[in-house]
C-alpha positions in Angstrom: 105.8 83.3 83.4 108.2 86.2 82.8 107.2 89.7 82.0 108.9 92.4 80.0 107.3 95.5 78.5 103.7 94.2 78.8 104.6 90.9 77.2 104.6 87.6 78.9 106.8 84.7 78.2 106.4 81.0 79.1 109.1 78.9 80.7 109.7 75.3 79.9 112.5 72.9 80.3 113.5 70.0 78.0 115.5 67.5 80.1 116.7 65.5 77.1 118.3 68.6 75.5 118.9 70.2 78.9 117.7 73.5 77.7 115.1 76.1 78.8 112.7 77.4 76.2 109.5 79.4 75.8 107.5 81.7 73.7 105.7 85.1 74.0 102.2 84.2 75.2 98.9 85.9 74.4 99.8 87.1 70.9 99.2 85.3 67.5 102.8 85.8 66.3 105.1 82.9 67.1 108.1 84.3 68.9 110.3 81.8 70.7 113.5 81.8 72.7 115.8 79.5 74.6 118.6 79.5 77.0 121.0 77.1 78.8 120.1 78.5 82.2 117.6 80.8 83.9 119.7 83.9 83.3 120.2 83.0 79.7 116.5 82.3 79.2 115.5 85.6 80.7 118.0 87.4 78.5 116.8 85.6 75.4 113.1 86.5 76.3 113.9 90.2 76.6 115.9 90.1 73.3 113.0 88.2 71.6 110.5 91.0 72.7 112.9 93.7 71.5 113.5 91.9 68.2 109.7 91.5 67.7 109.0 95.2 68.3 111.9 96.2 66.1 110.7 93.9 63.3 107.2 95.3 63.5 108.6 98.8 63.3 110.7 97.9 60.3 107.8 96.3 58.5 105.4 99.2 59.4 103.2 96.8 61.4 101.4 97.5 64.7 102.8 95.1 67.3 100.2 92.8 68.8 99.0 93.8 72.3 98.8 91.0 74.8 95.4 91.9 76.2 92.8 93.9 74.3 90.1 93.9 76.9 87.8 91.6 75.0 87.6 87.9 74.4 85.1 85.4 72.9 83.5 83.0 75.3 81.3 80.0 74.2 78.9 79.4 77.0 76.3 77.0 75.5 72.7 77.9 74.9 71.4 77.4 78.4 74.0 79.5 80.2 73.8 82.2 77.6 70.0 82.3 78.0 70.2 82.4 81.8 72.7 85.3 81.7 70.8 87.3 79.1 67.5 86.9 81.0 69.2 87.9 84.3 70.8 91.0 82.6 67.4 92.0 81.2 65.7 91.5 84.6 68.3 93.6 86.3 68.3 96.3 83.6 72.0 95.9 82.9 74.1 94.9 79.9 75.1 91.2 79.5 78.7 92.3 79.4 78.4 93.7 82.9 77.0 90.4 84.2 79.9 88.5 82.7 82.5 91.0 83.9 81.1 90.9 87.5 80.9 87.1 87.4 84.5 86.7 86.2 85.8 89.2 88.7 83.9 87.5 91.6 85.2 84.1 90.5 88.8 85.3 90.3 88.6 87.1 93.6 87.3 84.0 95.3 89.7 81.5 93.7 93.0 83.3 93.5 95.6 82.7 96.2 
C-alpha cells in the first residue's frame, strides 16, 4: 500500500501487460491509476488523489474520508448475544467491548 494525504493506494502488477496498477482503497469512488514502473505508479497515485480532490472541489462535493471511525460488523446471533450480555454484566457499552476486543486482537497478531 502507498499513502498520500490520508489516502491509501493498492499496488498490483499485470505480467501480461507488464504494467503496475492500483486504486484508492477505503472509499466508494472508483479512482484508479497505473504506471510502467514503481516510480511511475507512485506518481500516478499522487496525481489520482490530487485529481480526485480537485474534482470534488469543482463539483462542490465533500471528498470521502478513508476511515470514519465506525464500521458495520455482522457477528451472528450467538456472538452478538454473548457480547451484549457481557457488556451488560460489566456495566459498559457494547461498543467498548468490541473496541477493546479488536484492539487486543490486533496488538496480539500484528508483527
